[in-house]
N, CA and C atoms as an extended XYZ file, in Angstrom:
369
Properties=species:S:1:pos:R:3:atomname:S:1:resname:S:1:resid:I:1 pbc="F F F"
N      -142.763       29.760      -20.198 N   MET     1
C      -142.186       28.747      -19.293 CA  MET     1
C      -142.403       27.466      -20.101 C   MET     1
N      -141.341       26.550      -19.973 N   LYS     2
C      -141.271       25.265      -20.639 CA  LYS     2
C      -141.802       24.165      -19.673 C   LYS     2
N      -142.259       23.112      -20.287 N   ILE     3
C      -142.726       21.962      -19.478 CA  ILE     3
C      -141.577       21.393      -18.603 C   ILE     3
N      -140.341       21.413      -19.132 N   LYS     4
C      -139.157       20.896      -18.441 CA  LYS     4
C      -138.920       21.686      -17.132 C   LYS     4
N      -139.398       22.925      -17.076 N   ASP     5
C      -139.120       23.741      -15.864 CA  ASP     5
C      -139.985       23.372      -14.727 C   ASP     5
N      -141.104       22.582      -14.958 N   LEU     6
C      -142.043       22.272      -13.909 CA  LEU     6
C      -142.130       20.669      -13.679 C   LEU     6
N      -141.595       19.915      -14.605 N   MET     7
C      -141.773       18.464      -14.520 CA  MET     7
C      -141.041       17.903      -13.317 C   MET     7
N      -141.431       16.758      -12.841 N   LYS     8
C      -140.724       16.005      -11.811 CA  LYS     8
C      -140.293       14.667      -12.279 C   LYS     8
N      -139.543       14.059      -11.399 N   LYS     9
C      -139.074       12.692      -11.697 CA  LYS     9
C      -140.208       11.759      -11.492 C   LYS     9
N      -140.473       10.940      -12.434 N   PRO    10
C      -141.647        9.989      -12.291 CA  PRO    10
C      -141.227        8.758      -11.517 C   PRO    10
N      -142.162        8.129      -10.962 N   ILE    11
C      -142.108        6.862      -10.374 CA  ILE    11
C      -142.673        5.807      -11.255 C   ILE    11
N      -141.844        4.887      -11.716 N   VAL    12
C      -142.320        3.914      -12.805 CA  VAL    12
C      -142.357        2.532      -12.107 C   VAL    12
N      -143.254        1.749      -12.687 N   ILE    13
C      -143.465        0.379      -12.102 CA  ILE    13
C      -143.515       -0.540      -13.419 C   ILE    13
N      -143.468       -1.883      -13.048 N   GLU    14
C      -143.636       -2.942      -14.060 CA  GLU    14
C      -145.119       -3.220      -14.307 C   GLU    14
N      -145.485       -3.720      -15.440 N   HIS    15
C      -146.855       -3.951      -15.804 CA  HIS    15
C      -147.479       -5.119      -15.048 C   HIS    15
N      -146.531       -6.010      -14.509 N   ASP    16
C      -147.172       -7.156      -13.648 CA  ASP    16
C      -147.283       -6.871      -12.155 C   ASP    16
N      -147.086       -5.631      -11.725 N   MET    17
C      -147.274       -5.245      -10.264 CA  MET    17
C      -148.752       -5.407       -9.936 C   MET    17
N      -148.983       -5.859       -8.741 N   MET    18
C      -150.371       -6.003       -8.319 CA  MET    18
C      -151.009       -4.614       -7.868 C   MET    18
N      -152.229       -4.467       -8.050 N   LEU    19
C      -152.870       -3.189       -7.675 CA  LEU    19
C      -152.556       -2.776       -6.208 C   LEU    19
N      -152.604       -3.715       -5.314 N   SER    20
C      -152.389       -3.448       -3.889 CA  SER    20
C      -150.923       -2.872       -3.742 C   SER    20
N      -150.033       -3.391       -4.414 N   ASP    21
C      -148.607       -2.825       -4.345 CA  ASP    21
C      -148.541       -1.417       -4.965 C   ASP    21
N      -149.267       -1.157       -6.036 N   ALA    22
C      -149.299        0.102       -6.649 CA  ALA    22
C      -149.909        1.158       -5.565 C   ALA    22
N      -150.961        0.727       -4.900 N   ALA    23
C      -151.648        1.603       -3.912 CA  ALA    23
C      -150.599        2.042       -2.817 C   ALA    23
N      -149.834        1.037       -2.425 N   LYS    24
C      -148.856        1.160       -1.305 CA  LYS    24
C      -147.805        2.276       -1.771 C   LYS    24
N      -147.402        2.127       -3.017 N   LEU    25
C      -146.357        3.082       -3.580 CA  LEU    25
C      -146.964        4.520       -3.656 C   LEU    25
N      -148.214        4.612       -4.112 N   MET    26
C      -148.869        5.931       -4.233 CA  MET    26
C      -148.981        6.598       -2.807 C   MET    26
N      -149.273        5.772       -1.880 N   THR    27
C      -149.414        6.165       -0.483 CA  THR    27
C      -148.115        6.654        0.128 C   THR    27
N      -147.133        5.832       -0.135 N   LYS    28
C      -145.741        6.066        0.363 CA  LYS    28
C      -145.225        7.457       -0.140 C   LYS    28
N      -145.448        7.670       -1.372 N   TYR    29
C      -144.872        8.849       -2.026 CA  TYR    29
C      -145.884       10.027       -2.260 C   TYR    29
N      -147.075        9.831       -1.734 N   SER    30
C      -148.117       10.863       -1.779 CA  SER    30
C      -148.297       11.352       -3.210 C   SER    30
N      -148.459       10.397       -4.031 N   ILE    31
C      -148.751       10.773       -5.486 CA  ILE    31
C      -150.049       10.134       -5.998 C   ILE    31
N      -150.560       10.594       -7.092 N   SER    32
C      -151.824       10.136       -7.597 CA  SER    32
C      -151.762        9.221       -8.846 C   SER    32
N      -150.587        8.933       -9.326 N   SER    33
C      -150.416        8.212      -10.516 CA  SER    33
C      -149.110        7.548      -10.649 C   SER    33
N      -149.006        6.451      -11.316 N   LEU    34
C      -147.688        5.806      -11.630 CA  LEU    34
C      -147.695        5.421      -13.071 C   LEU    34
N      -146.497        5.545      -13.567 N   LEU    35
C      -146.370        5.239      -15.099 CA  LEU    35
C      -145.738        3.806      -15.173 C   LEU    35
N      -146.258        3.146      -16.235 N   ILE    36
C      -145.829        1.827      -16.496 CA  ILE    36
C      -144.910        1.929      -17.754 C   ILE    36
N      -143.675        1.483      -17.580 N   VAL    37
C      -142.625        1.778      -18.594 CA  VAL    37
C      -141.799        0.557      -18.878 C   VAL    37
N      -141.536        0.424      -20.148 N   ASN    38
C      -140.550       -0.619      -20.506 CA  ASN    38
C      -139.517       -0.020      -21.482 C   ASN    38
N      -138.221       -0.067      -20.997 N   ASP    39
C      -137.097        0.471      -21.816 CA  ASP    39
C      -137.305        1.944      -22.195 C   ASP    39
N      -137.815        2.775      -21.272 N   GLY    40
C      -137.982        4.096      -21.491 CA  GLY    40
C      -139.231        4.570      -22.197 C   GLY    40
N      -139.995        3.541      -22.765 N   GLU    41
C      -141.217        3.828      -23.423 CA  GLU    41
C      -142.400        3.676      -22.532 C   GLU    41
N      -143.393        4.563      -22.586 N   VAL    42
C      -144.520        4.487      -21.684 CA  VAL    42
C      -145.578        3.589      -22.254 C   VAL    42
N      -145.869        2.580      -21.402 N   LEU    43
C      -146.880        1.599      -21.893 CA  LEU    43
C      -148.322        1.887      -21.406 C   LEU    43
N      -148.331        2.647      -20.269 N   GLY    44
C      -149.521        3.032      -19.688 CA  GLY    44
C      -149.422        3.834      -18.446 C   GLY    44
N      -150.567        4.153      -17.806 N   ILE    45
C      -150.595        4.942      -16.627 CA  ILE    45
C      -151.715        4.375      -15.727 C   ILE    45
N      -151.482        4.384      -14.419 N   ILE    46
C      -152.520        3.957      -13.437 CA  ILE    46
C      -152.745        5.072      -12.505 C   ILE    46
N      -153.930        5.424      -12.152 N   THR    47
C      -154.171        6.598      -11.280 CA  THR    47
C      -154.911        6.142      -10.089 C   THR    47
N      -155.027        7.085       -9.118 N   TYR    48
C      -155.754        6.876       -7.877 CA  TYR    48
C      -157.215        6.457       -8.234 C   TYR    48
N      -157.743        7.038       -9.239 N   HIS    49
C      -159.146        6.762       -9.641 CA  HIS    49
C      -159.229        5.228      -10.105 C   HIS    49
N      -158.236        4.804      -10.842 N   ASP    50
C      -158.256        3.371      -11.231 CA  ASP    50
C      -158.210        2.473      -10.022 C   ASP    50
N      -157.467        2.781       -9.047 N   LEU    51
C      -157.369        1.958       -7.827 CA  LEU    51
C      -158.680        1.993       -7.039 C   LEU    51
N      -159.321        3.172       -6.996 N   VAL    52
C      -160.603        3.259       -6.318 CA  VAL    52
C      -161.644        2.365       -7.047 C   VAL    52
N      -161.671        2.508       -8.262 N   ARG    53
C      -162.731        1.699       -9.051 CA  ARG    53
C      -162.468        0.193       -8.968 C   ARG    53
N      -161.230       -0.227       -8.636 N   ASN    54
C      -160.918       -1.636       -8.525 CA  ASN    54
C      -160.478       -2.053       -7.085 C   ASN    54
N      -160.950       -1.299       -6.091 N   PHE    55
C      -160.542       -1.491       -4.698 CA  PHE    55
C      -160.936       -2.917       -4.264 C   PHE    55
N      -159.925       -3.532       -3.647 N   GLY    56
C      -160.166       -4.920       -3.102 CA  GLY    56
C      -160.028       -6.073       -4.129 C   GLY    56
N      -159.832       -5.773       -5.394 N   GLU    57
C      -159.721       -6.728       -6.331 CA  GLU    57
C      -158.294       -7.183       -6.468 C   GLU    57
N      -157.983       -8.431       -6.731 N   SER    58
C      -156.661       -9.002       -6.907 CA  SER    58
C      -156.370       -8.979       -8.444 C   SER    58
N      -155.928       -7.855       -8.859 N   LYS    59
C      -155.623       -7.621      -10.340 CA  LYS    59
C      -154.248       -7.079      -10.467 C   LYS    59
N      -153.610       -7.260      -11.712 N   LYS    60
C      -152.391       -6.685      -12.000 CA  LYS    60
C      -152.695       -5.303      -12.659 C   LYS    60
N      -151.718       -4.537      -12.483 N   VAL    61
C      -151.759       -3.167      -13.020 CA  VAL    61
C      -152.125       -3.203      -14.581 C   VAL    61
N      -151.491       -4.094      -15.249 N   SER    62
C      -151.721       -4.170      -16.755 CA  SER    62
C      -153.194       -4.358      -17.069 C   SER    62
N      -154.023       -4.885      -16.124 N   GLU    63
C      -155.372       -5.203      -16.409 CA  GLU    63
C      -156.283       -3.931      -16.322 C   GLU    63
N      -155.790       -2.976      -15.600 N   VAL    64
C      -156.685       -1.746      -15.503 CA  VAL    64
C      -156.014       -0.412      -15.969 C   VAL    64
N      -154.783       -0.483      -16.317 N   MET    65
C      -154.040        0.773      -16.669 CA  MET    65
C      -154.656        1.326      -17.992 C   MET    65
N      -154.462        2.619      -18.170 N   THR    66
C      -154.856        3.252      -19.382 CA  THR    66
C      -153.673        3.176      -20.303 C   THR    66
N      -154.043        2.621      -21.507 N   ARG    67
C      -152.917        2.351      -22.457 CA  ARG    67
C      -152.691        3.522      -23.459 C   ARG    67
N      -153.741        4.277      -23.799 N   LYS    68
C      -153.612        5.441      -24.664 CA  LYS    68
C      -153.265        6.615      -23.848 C   LYS    68
N      -151.948        6.785      -23.606 N   VAL    69
C      -151.593        7.929      -22.706 CA  VAL    69
C      -151.168        9.100      -23.557 C   VAL    69
N      -151.758       10.308      -23.107 N   VAL    70
C      -151.407       11.473      -23.728 CA  VAL    70
C      -150.207       12.147      -23.091 C   VAL    70
N      -149.159       12.308      -23.886 N   SER    71
C      -147.873       12.808      -23.286 CA  SER    71
C      -147.607       14.194      -23.867 C   SER    71
N      -146.521       14.850      -23.315 N   VAL    72
C      -146.081       16.135      -23.751 CA  VAL    72
C      -144.572       16.073      -23.836 C   VAL    72
N      -144.004       16.990      -24.686 N   LYS    73
C      -142.491       17.039      -24.826 CA  LYS    73
C      -141.886       18.001      -23.896 C   LYS    73
N      -140.738       17.653      -23.316 N   GLU    74
C      -140.058       18.492      -22.446 CA  GLU    74
C      -139.739       19.889      -22.857 C   GLU    74
N      -139.636       20.130      -24.177 N   GLY    75
C      -139.248       21.471      -24.677 CA  GLY    75
C      -140.402       22.267      -25.031 C   GLY    75
N      -141.647       21.681      -24.970 N   ASP    76
C      -142.896       22.448      -25.266 CA  ASP    76
C      -143.145       23.505      -24.253 C   ASP    76
N      -143.842       24.457      -24.671 N   LYS    77
C      -144.315       25.507      -23.802 CA  LYS    77
C      -145.443       24.958      -22.854 C   LYS    77
N      -145.485       25.507      -21.747 N   LEU    78
C      -146.505       25.045      -20.702 CA  LEU    78
C      -147.904       25.156      -21.289 C   LEU    78
N      -148.126       26.214      -22.159 N   GLN    79
C      -149.359       26.457      -22.680 CA  GLN    79
C      -150.006       25.175      -23.411 C   GLN    79
N      -149.158       24.439      -24.011 N   SER    80
C      -149.586       23.263      -24.798 CA  SER    80
C      -150.184       22.201      -23.728 C   SER    80
N      -149.652       22.017      -22.605 N   ALA    81
C      -150.126       21.130      -21.613 CA  ALA    81
C      -151.508       21.712      -21.038 C   ALA    81
N      -151.601       23.011      -20.880 N   ILE    82
C      -152.786       23.607      -20.333 CA  ILE    82
C      -153.981       23.432      -21.377 C   ILE    82
N      -153.667       23.519      -22.693 N   GLU    83
C      -154.661       23.348      -23.669 CA  GLU    83
C      -155.246       21.917      -23.622 C   GLU    83
N      -154.295       20.911      -23.517 N   ILE    84
C      -154.753       19.575      -23.391 CA  ILE    84
C      -155.573       19.337      -22.120 C   ILE    84
N      -155.088       19.897      -21.013 N   LEU    85
C      -155.811       19.806      -19.717 CA  LEU    85
C      -157.180       20.274      -19.793 C   LEU    85
N      -157.369       21.440      -20.455 N   ARG    86
C      -158.704       22.043      -20.741 CA  ARG    86
C      -159.588       21.215      -21.638 C   ARG    86
N      -159.003       20.784      -22.729 N   GLU    87
C      -159.840       20.026      -23.764 CA  GLU    87
C      -160.099       18.622      -23.340 C   GLU    87
N      -159.220       17.899      -22.885 N   LYS    88
C      -159.365       16.504      -22.563 CA  LYS    88
C      -159.543       16.206      -21.060 C   LYS    88
N      -159.441       17.199      -20.268 N   GLU    89
C      -159.547       16.958      -18.897 CA  GLU    89
C      -158.643       15.862      -18.306 C   GLU    89
N      -157.397       15.930      -18.823 N   ILE    90
C      -156.399       14.920      -18.431 CA  ILE    90
C      -155.437       15.642      -17.363 C   ILE    90
N      -155.235       15.054      -16.222 N   GLY    91
C      -154.526       15.793      -15.207 CA  GLY    91
C      -153.019       15.363      -14.976 C   GLY    91
N      -152.631       14.283      -15.716 N   VAL    92
C      -151.147       13.817      -15.528 CA  VAL    92
C      -150.602       13.620      -17.023 C   VAL    92
N      -149.397       14.034      -17.156 N   PHE    93
C      -148.829       13.902      -18.410 CA  PHE    93
C      -147.448       13.352      -18.299 C   PHE    93
N      -147.109       12.176      -18.912 N   PRO    94
C      -145.740       11.760      -19.098 CA  PRO    94
C      -144.996       12.793      -19.951 C   PRO    94
N      -143.808       13.172      -19.597 N   VAL    95
C      -143.002       14.079      -20.390 CA  VAL    95
C      -141.870       13.320      -21.074 C   VAL    95
N      -141.888       13.436      -22.351 N   LEU    96
C      -140.894       12.774      -23.225 CA  LEU    96
C      -139.859       13.693      -23.799 C   LEU    96
N      -138.654       13.072      -24.090 N   ASN    97
C      -137.641       13.893      -24.718 CA  ASN    97
C      -137.789       13.783      -26.224 C   ASN    97
N      -136.960       14.369      -27.071 N   SER    98
C      -137.072       14.382      -28.492 CA  SER    98
C      -137.120       12.958      -29.162 C   SER    98
N      -136.485       12.022      -28.397 N   LYS    99
C      -136.442       10.621      -28.928 CA  LYS    99
C      -137.603        9.850      -28.479 C   LYS    99
N      -138.552       10.402      -27.812 N   GLY   100
C      -139.747        9.734      -27.295 CA  GLY   100
C      -139.589        8.898      -26.029 C   GLY   100
N      -138.524        9.159      -25.367 N   LYS   101
C      -138.297        8.448      -24.086 CA  LYS   101
C      -138.743        9.246      -22.851 C   LYS   101
N      -139.248        8.603      -21.893 N   LEU   102
C      -139.745        9.244      -20.650 CA  LEU   102
C      -138.597        9.955      -19.951 C   LEU   102
N      -138.748       11.245      -19.555 N   VAL   103
C      -137.858       11.997      -18.879 CA  VAL   103
C      -138.433       12.638      -17.620 C   VAL   103
N      -139.763       12.645      -17.492 N   GLY   104
C      -140.387       13.330      -16.352 CA  GLY   104
C      -141.960       13.095      -16.357 C   GLY   104
N      -142.528       13.783      -15.394 N   ILE   105
C      -144.004       13.789      -15.198 CA  ILE   105
C      -144.457       15.158      -14.909 C   ILE   105
N      -145.617       15.487      -15.349 N   LEU   106
C      -146.212       16.857      -15.144 CA  LEU   106
C      -147.776       16.567      -14.768 C   LEU   106
N      -148.138       17.134      -13.639 N   ASP   107
C      -149.573       16.991      -13.345 CA  ASP   107
C      -150.222       18.271      -13.117 C   ASP   107
N      -151.474       18.267      -13.004 N   SER   108
C      -152.295       19.572      -12.895 CA  SER   108
C      -151.816       20.355      -11.739 C   SER   108
N      -151.423       19.806      -10.621 N   LYS   109
C      -150.946       20.476       -9.473 CA  LYS   109
C      -149.754       21.351       -9.805 C   LYS   109
N      -148.779       20.778      -10.579 N   ASP   110
C      -147.571       21.481      -11.084 CA  ASP   110
C      -147.977       22.697      -11.872 C   ASP   110
N      -148.998       22.480      -12.716 N   ILE   111
C      -149.382       23.539      -13.628 CA  ILE   111
C      -150.013       24.604      -12.769 C   ILE   111
N      -150.897       24.255      -11.874 N   LEU   112
C      -151.508       25.338      -10.971 CA  LEU   112
C      -150.515       26.092      -10.190 C   LEU   112
N      -149.404       25.474       -9.767 N   LYS   113
C      -148.332       26.195       -9.019 CA  LYS   113
C      -147.694       27.302       -9.885 C   LYS   113
N      -147.714       27.221      -11.135 N   SER   114
C      -147.072       28.103      -12.089 CA  SER   114
C      -147.998       29.390      -12.131 C   SER   114
N      -149.235       29.300      -11.785 N   TRP   115
C      -150.254       30.401      -11.978 CA  TRP   115
C      -149.754       31.596      -11.308 C   TRP   115
N      -149.133       31.529      -10.174 N   ASP   116
C      -148.664       32.794       -9.425 CA  ASP   116
C      -147.295       33.279       -9.996 C   ASP   116
N      -146.710       32.626      -10.960 N   ASN   117
C      -145.523       33.147      -11.548 CA  ASN   117
C      -145.778       34.254      -12.486 C   ASN   117
N      -145.199       35.410      -12.239 N   GLU   118
C      -145.430       36.615      -13.000 CA  GLU   118
C      -144.957       36.508      -14.456 C   GLU   118
N      -144.051       35.481      -14.708 N   ASP   119
C      -143.502       35.257      -16.059 CA  ASP   119
C      -144.569       34.542      -16.865 C   ASP   119
N      -145.574       33.957      -16.300 N   TYR   120
C      -146.512       33.071      -17.050 CA  TYR   120
C      -147.889       33.742      -16.897 C   TYR   120
N      -148.356       34.196      -18.007 N   ILE   121
C      -149.775       34.735      -18.125 CA  ILE   121
C      -150.418       34.145      -19.347 C   ILE   121
N      -151.628       33.548      -19.156 N   ILE   122
C      -152.301       32.993      -20.299 CA  ILE   122
C      -152.931       34.118      -21.072 C   ILE   122
N      -152.713       34.127      -22.361 N   ASP   123
C      -153.316       35.125      -23.254 CA  ASP   123
C      -154.748       34.822      -23.554 C   ASP   123
């Protein structure tokens, strides 16, 4: 199974969005992370945990976002994302195309959903 088979459309935001507005978006769409993107390139990621750590503070997303984002390629096998998930305990991956532009998002919930697929067995 390929990453592109499980990825979803990401919700992207601007780096100058306030944390309170990011929290509203996460709540509205029942998601746990948002990607900060400029011209198709991922600048950072903000997660539910980032919001909890900064709860009640009047800050911009750019002040707390993770800038060193681990991404995966849409054509890679799902196994590559699972290896990163195990090794680095990262639960959300921006998915990039061959030109390095954002095309999707993959999270640990998506990966777990594949577990019951008979076509996918970890060796």
